[in-house]
Structure formats: C-alpha cells, structure tokens
N, CA and C of each residue as an Amber inpcrd file, in Angstrom:
protein
   531
 -34.1900000  16.8490000   8.7450000 -32.9160000  16.1670000   8.5560000
 -32.6350000  15.9550000   7.0720000 -33.6420000  15.5680000   6.3260000
 -33.4750000  15.3680000   4.8880000 -33.0870000  16.6820000   4.2080000
 -33.7160000  17.7900000   4.6620000 -33.4080000  19.1020000   4.1100000
 -31.9350000  19.4530000   4.3050000 -31.4180000  19.1900000   5.5230000
 -30.0190000  19.5320000   5.8070000 -29.0780000  18.6970000   4.9570000
 -29.4140000  17.4290000   4.7500000 -28.5970000  16.5840000   3.8750000
 -28.5560000  17.1370000   2.4690000 -29.7080000  17.6040000   1.9850000
 -29.7700000  18.2010000   0.6500000 -28.9300000  19.4740000   0.5930000
 -29.0870000  20.3260000   1.6080000 -28.3430000  21.5840000   1.6410000
 -26.8380000  21.3240000   1.7010000 -26.4240000  20.3720000   2.5150000
 -25.0070000  20.0360000   2.6110000 -24.4830000  19.5200000   1.2740000
 -25.2910000  18.7640000   0.5560000 -24.8930000  18.2870000  -0.7720000
 -24.7030000  19.4730000  -1.7200000 -25.5590000  20.4700000  -1.6110000
 -25.4130000  21.6820000  -2.4310000 -24.1010000  22.3850000  -2.0870000
 -23.7840000  22.5110000  -0.7920000 -22.5420000  23.1520000  -0.3590000
 -21.3150000  22.4210000  -0.9050000 -21.4430000  21.1250000  -1.1470000
 -20.3120000  20.3110000  -1.5830000 -20.1970000  20.1860000  -3.1030000
 -21.1360000  20.7620000  -3.8370000 -21.0870000  20.6690000  -5.2950000
 -19.8590000  21.4200000  -5.8050000 -19.0990000  20.7610000  -6.6430000
 -17.8510000  21.3560000  -7.1410000 -18.1430000  22.2850000  -8.3120000
 -17.5790000  23.4840000  -8.2400000 -17.7130000  24.4770000  -9.2980000
 -16.3550000  24.5850000  -9.9960000 -16.1930000  23.8200000 -11.0710000
 -14.9050000  23.7800000 -11.7730000 -14.5560000  25.1310000 -12.4080000
 -15.5640000  25.8790000 -12.8140000 -15.3100000  27.2160000 -13.3710000
 -14.7390000  28.1380000 -12.3050000 -15.2280000  28.0050000 -11.0860000
 -14.7220000  28.8290000  -9.9790000 -13.2570000  28.4720000  -9.6900000
 -12.9330000  27.1960000  -9.7270000 -11.5460000  26.7680000  -9.5050000
 -10.6480000  27.4090000 -10.5620000 -11.0970000  27.3850000 -11.8190000
 -10.3250000  28.0010000 -12.9110000 -10.1820000  29.5040000 -12.6950000
 -11.2520000  30.1570000 -12.2550000 -11.2700000  31.6080000 -12.1350000
 -10.4120000  32.1360000 -10.9880000 -10.4600000  31.4690000  -9.8270000
  -9.7750000  32.0200000  -8.6480000  -8.6220000  31.1590000  -8.1510000
  -8.4270000  30.0040000  -8.7610000  -7.3450000  29.1160000  -8.3420000
  -7.8090000  28.0990000  -7.3230000  -7.0520000  27.0120000  -7.2070000
  -7.4790000  25.9020000  -6.3510000  -7.5360000  26.2410000  -4.8580000
  -6.6030000  27.0310000  -4.3650000  -6.5840000  27.3140000  -2.9250000
  -7.7600000  28.1950000  -2.5060000  -8.0350000  29.2200000  -3.3130000
  -9.1680000  30.1100000  -2.9950000 -10.4890000  29.3360000  -3.0990000
 -10.6610000  28.5740000  -4.1740000 -11.9070000  27.8220000  -4.3650000
 -12.0880000  26.7910000  -3.2490000 -11.0180000  26.1000000  -2.8810000
 -11.0970000  25.1150000  -1.7950000 -11.3880000  25.8050000  -0.4630000
 -10.8000000  26.9780000  -0.2360000 -11.0850000  27.7350000   0.9910000
 -12.5640000  28.0590000   1.0720000 -13.1250000  28.5260000  -0.0310000
 -14.5450000  28.8690000  -0.0560000 -15.3980000  27.6390000   0.2550000
 -15.0610000  26.5140000  -0.3760000 -15.8080000  25.2690000  -0.1380000
 -15.7200000  24.8580000   1.3280000 -14.5040000  24.8160000   1.8620000
 -14.2980000  24.3520000   3.2290000 -15.0080000  25.2390000   4.2480000
 -14.8830000  26.5460000   4.0880000 -15.5280000  27.4630000   5.0270000
 -17.0470000  27.4050000   4.9080000 -17.5480000  27.2650000   3.6850000
 -18.9950000  27.1220000   3.4580000 -19.5300000  25.8960000   4.2050000
 -18.6970000  24.8680000   4.2870000 -19.1070000  23.6180000   4.9420000
 -18.8130000  23.6020000   6.4390000 -18.2520000  24.6840000   6.9620000
 -18.0090000  24.7700000   8.3970000 -16.6180000  24.3620000   8.8470000
 -15.7060000  24.1280000   7.9090000 -14.3250000  23.7680000   8.2570000
 -13.4880000  25.0430000   8.4170000 -12.2820000  24.8790000   8.9020000
 -11.3230000  25.9760000   9.0440000 -10.1220000  25.6910000   8.1550000
  -9.4550000  26.7450000   7.6990000  -8.2120000  26.5680000   6.9480000
  -7.1370000  27.4740000   7.5350000  -5.9110000  27.0250000   7.3940000
  -4.7600000  27.8560000   7.7870000  -3.8460000  27.9450000   6.5740000
  -3.3650000  29.1490000   6.3280000  -2.5240000  29.3800000   5.1520000
  -1.0470000  29.3400000   5.5070000  -0.2470000  29.0060000   4.5270000
   1.2070000  28.9880000   4.6930000   1.6820000  30.3490000   5.1870000
   2.5240000  30.3350000   6.2200000   3.0810000  31.5710000   6.7460000
   2.1890000  32.2840000   7.7510000   1.0380000  31.7140000   8.0790000
   0.0960000  32.3350000   9.0130000  -0.1840000  31.3690000  10.1500000
  -0.3650000  31.9210000  11.3600000  -0.6770000  31.1000000  12.5370000
  -2.1820000  30.9690000  12.7310000  -2.9060000  32.0070000  12.3420000
  -4.3430000  32.1020000  12.6170000  -5.1460000  31.2170000  11.6600000
  -6.1630000  30.5850000  12.2160000  -7.0830000  29.7890000  11.4050000
  -8.1300000  30.7120000  10.7950000  -8.4060000  30.5200000   9.5250000
  -9.4510000  31.2750000   8.8360000 -10.7710000  30.5400000   9.0510000
 -11.7540000  31.2280000   9.6310000 -13.0290000  30.5720000   9.8740000
 -14.2060000  31.3480000   9.3110000 -13.9940000  32.5910000   8.9690000
 -15.0760000  33.4460000   8.4880000 -15.0440000  33.5240000   6.9600000
 -16.0740000  32.9850000   6.3470000 -16.1660000  33.0000000   4.8840000
 -16.0820000  34.4280000   4.3510000 -16.7840000  35.3500000   5.0070000
 -16.7950000  36.7440000   4.5470000 -15.4760000  37.4600000   4.8110000
 -14.6330000  36.8680000   5.6370000 -13.3430000  37.4710000   5.9440000
 -12.1930000  36.8250000   5.1840000 -12.5120000  36.0760000   4.1420000
 -11.4520000  35.4430000   3.3520000 -10.5000000  36.5180000   2.8440000
  -9.2010000  36.2620000   2.9480000  -8.2400000  37.2780000   2.5320000
  -8.3220000  37.5390000   1.0320000  -8.1240000  38.8040000   0.6970000
  -8.0660000  39.1700000  -0.7130000  -6.6130000  39.4350000  -1.0520000
  -6.3460000  39.7180000  -2.2690000  -4.9700000  39.9470000  -2.6850000
  -4.7240000  39.1750000  -3.9550000  -3.4830000  39.1630000  -4.3860000
  -3.1870000  38.4940000  -5.6540000  -3.6050000  37.0230000  -5.6170000
  -4.2040000  36.5550000  -6.7100000  -4.5870000  35.1440000  -6.7870000
  -3.3530000  34.2860000  -6.5900000  -3.5110000  33.2430000  -5.7880000
  -2.3880000  32.3430000  -5.5550000  -1.5090000  32.7430000  -4.3920000
  -1.7870000  33.8790000  -3.7520000  -0.9560000  34.3170000  -2.6200000
  -1.1690000  33.4300000  -1.3980000  -2.4150000  33.0350000  -1.1450000
  -2.7370000  32.2690000   0.0580000  -2.8510000  30.7830000  -0.2810000
  -1.8950000  30.0130000   0.2350000  -1.8430000  28.5640000  -0.0200000
  -2.3070000  27.8320000   1.2390000  -3.2740000  26.9420000   1.0880000
  -3.7740000  26.1910000   2.2430000  -2.7020000  25.2150000   2.7180000
  -2.3700000  25.3190000   4.0100000  -1.3740000  24.4520000   4.6240000
  -2.0280000  23.4230000   5.5470000  -3.1730000  23.8100000   6.1480000
  -3.8400000  22.9170000   7.0980000  -5.3510000  23.0820000   6.9860000
  -6.0430000  21.9560000   7.2090000  -7.5050000  21.9320000   7.1750000
  -7.9920000  21.3020000   8.4750000  -8.8960000  21.9960000   9.1580000
  -9.5330000  21.4510000  10.3480000 -11.0300000  21.3490000  10.0260000
 -11.4660000  20.1320000   9.7520000 -12.8510000  19.9120000   9.3250000
 -13.7500000  19.4660000  10.4790000 -13.4100000  19.8490000  11.7030000
 -14.2010000  19.4530000  12.8670000 -15.6590000  19.8870000  12.7210000
 -16.5570000  18.9100000  12.8450000 -18.0030000  19.1210000  12.7750000
 -18.4440000  19.8110000  11.4880000 -17.6850000  19.6390000  10.4290000
 -18.0700000  20.2470000   9.1520000 -18.9200000  19.2620000   8.3520000
 -19.5110000  19.7600000   7.2790000 -20.3600000  18.9110000   6.4380000
 -19.6520000  18.5310000   5.1350000 -18.2950000  18.5240000   5.1360000
 -17.6220000  18.1300000   3.9010000 -17.9720000  16.6820000   3.5760000
 -18.0870000  16.4040000   2.2910000 -18.4310000  15.0540000   1.8450000
 -17.7110000  14.7510000   0.5430000 -17.7570000  13.4870000   0.1740000
 -17.0270000  12.9750000  -0.9790000 -17.1980000  13.8390000  -2.2230000
 -18.3990000  14.2620000  -2.5170000 -18.6450000  14.9780000  -3.7680000
 -17.8730000  16.2910000  -3.8560000 -17.4120000  16.8340000  -2.7360000
 -16.6400000  18.0730000  -2.7600000 -15.1390000  17.8700000  -2.8600000
 -14.7030000  16.6230000  -2.8040000 -13.2710000  16.3580000  -2.7180000
 -12.4820000  16.7380000  -3.9730000 -13.1510000  17.0060000  -5.0830000
 -12.4350000  17.5050000  -6.2640000 -11.7270000  18.8140000  -5.9540000
 -12.2330000  19.5560000  -4.9680000 -11.5870000  20.8080000  -4.5740000
 -10.1690000  20.5740000  -4.0410000  -9.8850000  19.3780000  -3.5650000
  -8.5720000  19.0880000  -2.9830000  -7.5050000  18.8270000  -4.0540000
  -7.9280000  18.5010000  -5.2670000  -6.9850000  18.0730000  -6.3000000
  -5.8690000  19.0770000  -6.5740000  -6.1790000  20.3600000  -6.5970000
  -5.1800000  21.3620000  -6.9590000  -4.3500000  21.8920000  -5.8070000
  -4.6140000  21.4110000  -4.6020000  -3.8940000  21.9210000  -3.4300000
  -2.5330000  21.2500000  -3.3160000  -1.4770000  22.0450000  -3.2950000
  -0.1160000  21.4930000  -3.3140000   0.6180000  21.6250000  -1.9940000
   0.0220000  22.2930000  -1.0030000   0.7730000  22.6090000   0.2200000
   0.1240000  22.0940000   1.4960000  -0.9160000  21.2800000   1.3860000
  -1.6350000  20.8130000   2.5770000  -0.7950000  19.7680000   3.3080000
  -0.3450000  20.1250000   4.5140000   0.4840000  19.2240000   5.3080000
  -0.3150000  18.5370000   6.4190000  -1.4370000  19.1570000   6.8410000
  -2.2180000  18.6170000   7.9600000  -3.7040000  18.6410000   7.6290000
  -4.3740000  17.5480000   7.9750000  -5.8360000  17.4960000   7.8750000
  -6.3790000  16.8480000   9.1470000  -7.3980000  17.4770000   9.6980000
  -8.0830000  16.9140000  10.8620000  -9.5500000  16.7190000  10.4930000
  -9.9960000  15.4810000  10.5640000 -11.3910000  15.1220000  10.3200000
 -11.9740000  14.6710000  11.6510000 -12.7910000  15.5070000  12.2640000
 -13.3540000  15.1760000  13.5650000 -14.8520000  15.4140000  13.5580000
 -15.5980000  14.3810000  13.9750000 -17.0600000  14.4540000  14.0240000
 -17.6380000  14.8900000  12.6820000 -17.1350000  14.2910000  11.6160000
 -17.6110000  14.5730000  10.2620000 -18.5580000  13.4440000   9.8640000
 -19.8560000  13.7240000   9.8770000 -20.8250000  12.6540000   9.6710000
 -20.8390000  12.1230000   8.2390000 -20.3300000  12.8970000   7.2830000
 -20.3470000  12.4530000   5.8920000 -19.0360000  11.8130000   5.4430000
 -18.0580000  11.7360000   6.3340000 -16.7790000  11.1260000   5.9540000
 -16.9010000   9.6170000   6.1000000 -16.6080000   8.9050000   5.0040000
 -16.6340000   7.4470000   5.0280000 -15.4080000   6.9260000   4.2770000
 -15.3280000   5.6120000   4.1430000 -14.1570000   4.9720000   3.5400000
 -13.8000000   5.5480000   2.1740000 -14.8090000   5.8100000   1.3550000
 -14.5490000   6.3310000   0.0060000 -13.8320000   7.6830000   0.0640000
 -14.1180000   8.4690000   1.0770000 -13.4500000   9.7630000   1.2420000
 -11.9650000   9.5730000   1.5290000 -11.6600000   8.6160000   2.4050000
 -10.2510000   8.3730000   2.7400000  -9.5130000   7.7980000   1.5320000
 -10.1790000   6.9480000   0.7880000  -9.5770000   6.4130000  -0.4260000
  -9.2990000   7.5540000  -1.4130000 -10.2430000   8.4660000  -1.5420000
 -10.0860000   9.6170000  -2.4490000  -8.9350000  10.5020000  -1.9860000
  -8.8250000  10.7400000  -0.6760000  -7.6940000  11.5020000  -0.1310000
  -6.3820000  10.8460000  -0.5420000  -6.3220000   9.5430000  -0.3610000
  -5.1090000   8.7790000  -0.6220000  -4.7260000   8.7910000  -2.1010000
  -5.7180000   8.9260000  -2.9760000  -5.4530000   8.9040000  -4.4160000
  -5.2080000  10.2980000  -4.9950000  -5.3070000  11.3330000  -4.1570000
  -5.0820000  12.7050000  -4.6170000  -3.5800000  12.9430000  -4.7250000
  -3.1030000  13.0800000  -5.9630000  -1.6580000  13.1440000  -6.2490000
  -0.9310000  14.1790000  -5.3950000  -1.4540000  15.4080000  -5.3180000
  -0.7780000  16.4470000  -4.5450000  -0.7170000  16.1080000  -3.0590000
  -1.7700000  15.4920000  -2.5270000  -1.7570000  15.1220000  -1.1070000
  -0.7790000  13.9820000  -0.8480000  -0.5700000  13.1170000  -1.8270000
   0.4170000  12.0430000  -1.6750000   1.7990000  12.6420000  -1.4050000
   2.0530000  13.8170000  -1.9590000   3.3500000  14.4730000  -1.7720000
   3.3830000  15.3350000  -0.5100000   2.2880000  16.0780000  -0.2440000
   2.3510000  17.1180000   0.7890000   1.8510000  16.7060000   2.1670000
   0.9070000  15.7710000   2.2380000   0.2530000  15.4900000   3.5220000
   1.1800000  14.7510000   4.4820000   1.4110000  15.3630000   5.6460000
   2.3060000  14.7950000   6.6600000   1.5410000  14.2800000   7.8770000
   0.4430000  14.9520000   8.2360000  -0.3170000  14.5830000   9.4380000
  -1.7910000  14.4630000   9.1140000  -2.3980000  13.3970000   9.6240000
  -3.8260000  13.1850000   9.4420000  -4.4100000  12.7000000  10.7610000
  -5.4870000  13.3480000  11.1760000  -6.1970000  12.9390000  12.3890000
  -7.6290000  12.6230000  12.0050000  -8.0860000  11.4340000  12.4030000
  -9.4580000  11.0150000  12.1390000 -10.0820000  10.6540000  13.4840000
 -11.0600000  11.4510000  13.8850000 -11.6160000  11.3370000  15.2250000
 -13.1470000  11.3500000  15.1480000 -13.7690000  10.3660000  15.7690000
 -15.2340000  10.3370000  15.9030000 -15.9600000  10.4710000  14.5680000
 -15.4660000   9.7800000  13.5500000 -16.1390000   9.7140000  12.2490000
 -16.7250000   8.3060000  12.1470000 -17.9990000   8.1790000  12.4720000
 -18.6320000   6.8800000  12.6500000 -18.7270000   6.0000000  11.4200000
 -18.5360000   6.5590000  10.2290000 -18.6570000   5.7690000   9.0050000
 -17.3160000   5.2610000   8.4720000 -16.2490000   5.4930000   9.2190000
 -14.9120000   5.0440000   8.8010000 -14.6740000   3.6320000   9.3280000
 -14.2220000   2.7440000   8.4470000 -13.9190000   1.3700000   8.8390000
 -12.4490000   1.0570000   8.5440000 -12.0740000  -0.1830000   8.8270000
 -10.7040000  -0.6460000   8.5550000 -10.3460000  -0.4140000   7.0870000
 -11.2910000  -0.6800000   6.2020000 -11.0590000  -0.5340000   4.7570000
 -10.6000000   0.8880000   4.4180000 -11.2390000   1.8840000   5.0040000
 -10.8870000   3.2750000   4.7500000  -9.5070000   3.6230000   5.2550000
  -9.1740000   3.1290000   6.4520000  -7.8550000   3.4130000   7.0280000
  -6.7570000   2.7460000   6.1870000  -6.9840000   1.5110000   5.7870000
  -5.9950000   0.8070000   4.9590000  -5.8140000   1.5300000   3.6180000
  -6.8790000   2.1390000   3.1180000  -6.8050000   2.8620000   1.8400000
  -5.8280000   4.0400000   1.8810000  -5.4640000   4.4790000   3.0800000
  -4.5360000   5.6120000   3.2180000  -3.1010000   5.2640000   2.8250000
  -2.8460000   4.0220000   2.4740000  -1.4770000   3.5730000   2.2010000
  -0.7950000   4.2950000   1.0400000  -1.5560000   5.0130000   0.2070000
  -0.9480000   5.7350000  -0.9220000  -0.4070000   7.1100000  -0.5260000
  -0.6760000   7.5180000   0.7080000  -0.1570000   8.8020000   1.1920000
   1.2960000   8.5810000   1.6300000   2.1750000   8.5030000   0.6580000
   3.5430000   8.0200000   0.8830000   4.3880000   8.8930000   1.8070000
   4.0510000  10.1740000   1.9680000   4.8340000  11.0380000   2.8540000
   4.1880000  11.2280000   4.2220000   3.0690000  10.5330000   4.4670000
   2.3850000  10.6670000   5.7480000   3.3230000  10.2130000   6.8700000
   3.4990000  11.1020000   7.8560000   4.4010000  10.8090000   8.9800000
   3.6430000  10.4450000  10.2450000   2.4210000  10.9880000  10.3830000
   1.6810000  10.8250000  11.6270000   0.1960000  10.6220000  11.3300000
  -0.3610000   9.5740000  11.9250000  -1.7840000   9.2830000  11.7870000
  -2.3590000   9.0580000  13.1780000  -3.3770000   9.8330000  13.5230000
  -4.0430000   9.6920000  14.8120000  -5.4560000   9.1970000  14.5630000
  -5.8150000   8.0940000  15.1930000  -7.1500000   7.5020000  15.0500000
  -7.7930000   7.4060000  16.4310000  -8.9930000   7.9840000  16.5690000
  -9.6590000   7.9710000  17.8600000 -11.1670000   7.8530000  17.6810000
 -11.7880000   7.0770000  18.5700000 -13.2410000   6.9550000  18.6200000
 -13.8250000   6.6280000  17.2400000 -13.3700000   5.5110000  16.6840000
 -13.8480000   5.0510000  15.3780000 -14.4580000   3.6620000  15.5530000
 -15.7470000   3.5990000  15.8430000 -16.3770000   2.3050000  16.1170000
 -16.3530000   1.3410000  14.9190000 -16.1670000   1.8730000  13.7100000
 -16.1230000   1.0160000  12.5260000 -14.8150000   0.2640000  12.3660000
 -13.8220000   0.5990000  13.1640000 -12.5370000  -0.0960000  13.1250000
 -12.6760000  -1.3490000  13.9840000 -12.6430000  -2.5000000  13.3460000
 -12.8580000  -3.7660000  14.0550000 -11.5640000  -4.5510000  14.2690000
 -10.6220000  -4.3910000  13.3600000  -9.3610000  -5.1580000  13.4000000
  -8.1850000  -4.1950000  13.5330000  -8.1070000  -3.4710000  14.6540000
  -7.1290000  -2.3900000  14.7230000  -5.6830000  -2.8550000  14.5660000
  -5.3030000  -3.9820000  15.1710000  -3.9160000  -4.4490000  15.0490000
  -3.5800000  -4.7780000  13.5960000  -4.4580000  -5.5290000  12.9470000
  -4.2350000  -5.9150000  11.5460000  -4.1870000  -4.6850000  10.6540000
  -5.1180000  -3.7800000  10.8440000  -5.1990000  -2.5660000  10.0330000
  -3.9210000  -1.7400000  10.1710000  -3.4840000  -1.5160000  11.4010000
  -2.2630000  -0.7340000  11.6320000  -1.0540000  -1.4570000  11.0400000
  -1.0020000  -2.7710000  11.1850000   0.1130000  -3.5530000  10.6400000
   0.1900000  -3.3990000   9.1150000  -0.9430000  -3.5360000   8.4490000
  -0.9840000  -3.3950000   6.9830000  -0.5140000  -2.0030000   6.5730000
  -0.9870000  -0.9990000   7.2790000  -0.6140000   0.3800000   6.9640000
   0.8730000   0.6210000   7.1890000   1.4110000   0.0930000   8.2890000
   2.8220000   0.3150000   8.5850000   3.7390000  -0.5000000   7.6690000
   3.2420000  -1.6140000   7.1230000   4.0130000  -2.3510000   6.1170000
   4.1780000  -1.4800000   4.8740000   3.0970000  -0.7990000   4.4850000
   3.1200000   0.0470000   3.2940000   3.8680000   1.3550000   3.5390000
   3.7860000   1.8620000   4.7670000   4.3910000   3.1570000   5.1180000
   5.2710000   2.9820000   6.3520000   6.4880000   2.4780000   6.1810000
   7.3360000   2.1620000   7.3330000   7.6970000   3.3650000   8.2180000
   7.6670000   4.5780000   7.6790000   8.0190000   5.7630000   8.4750000
   6.8250000   6.3790000   9.1870000   5.6610000   5.7500000   9.0660000
   4.4380000   6.2950000   9.6470000   4.3540000   5.9930000  11.1430000
   4.1020000   7.0430000  11.9200000   3.8040000   6.8740000  13.3440000
   2.2830000   6.8760000  13.4790000   1.7440000   5.8070000  14.0480000
   0.2950000   5.7030000  14.2370000   0.0050000   5.7780000  15.7260000
  -0.8900000   6.6730000  16.0950000  -1.3310000   6.7960000  17.4860000
  -2.8120000   6.4010000  17.5210000  -3.1350000   5.4650000  18.4060000
  -4.4980000   4.9530000  18.5050000  -5.1250000   5.3190000  19.8350000
  -6.3800000   5.7110000  19.7700000  -7.1980000   5.8620000  20.9680000
  -8.5390000   5.2210000  20.6310000  -8.4770000   3.8870000  20.4570000
  -9.6550000   3.1290000  20.0440000  -9.9890000   2.1240000  21.1290000
 -11.2840000   1.8680000  21.3080000 -11.6890000   0.8730000  22.3040000
 -11.3900000  -0.5210000  21.7940000
C-alpha cells in the first residue's frame, strides 16, 4: 500500500517543462490518463482513456472539455496541470481516495475553472467534508453540483445554504445520508 501511494505521488508530479513544450491541454491529458482518469475533448463525443492512443496533431488542437476522474489516483500535487485549461466545463470526481478539501479549494481558486466549469460531481470521496464543499464558492459560473455518498459532510443543509448564498444560480443535487 505504501508503494502504491509513492507511485501515485510520482504520477502526480507536475512537469512544468512538459506543459511549456506541449501546451496545457496535452500535458494535463497525459497526467490525467496516467492517473487513470478519462478526458473528452471539445467537439468529440468519445472519452479518451488510452494514454498510448492520445491524439496527435497540431499543438493546441485538442482542448479538454470534460474530465472523468472515477477511481483515478489524481491528487493535490498534480492540480497545477489544471491551471492552463480554459475549456473544462465538466468534472466528475468519483471514488477518488486522494481527493480532499484542499483539492476542492484548489479547484475553486483556479482562475480558468472559475470561468469555464459548469458541472461538478463529487461522489464517494471519503476525505471531502463541508469545508471542501463550501470552498467551491469561487466557481462563479458553476451551474450544477451533484454530491453523493460523502460521509465527511456533516451539516448538509448549512453547507448547501452557504454555497447557494454565494452562487444563487447553482443547482445542487444531494444524495447524502
């Protein structure tokens, strides 16, 4: 178990030179796929899941529109890869053991995501608490938030109320005990 944690940390190490060389979308795609997540590009229906099958072509042609991080090993230290992404409208974090409040706060503070992110689903991420959900208040264009199976959420009514005060156009769907 310790070995896998170390390996996952290696997968999440940010390579700023790679971002410069191939652009933010390509570098983020490589990071996400390496960690077991899926990406979907603008103008495409199919989810990219094979690292070796990453599309080639002119740099900057493929813009990440959606991220499905179900059962992936993405963690806070890799979130610098998200900074340059300008077109991400949807993110799904499901059964992500390394996602915690600091990750959601980092998402919320990512300038490009504040503009582009419309839908966020957080499902079965055991380290997420009320604090992390409330931290999402900086995602000013967020239209839809789905929260399910989050045992760390203790004050769901208060948390949702605080979030909806900050984001009046946000639709929140809860499936919490």
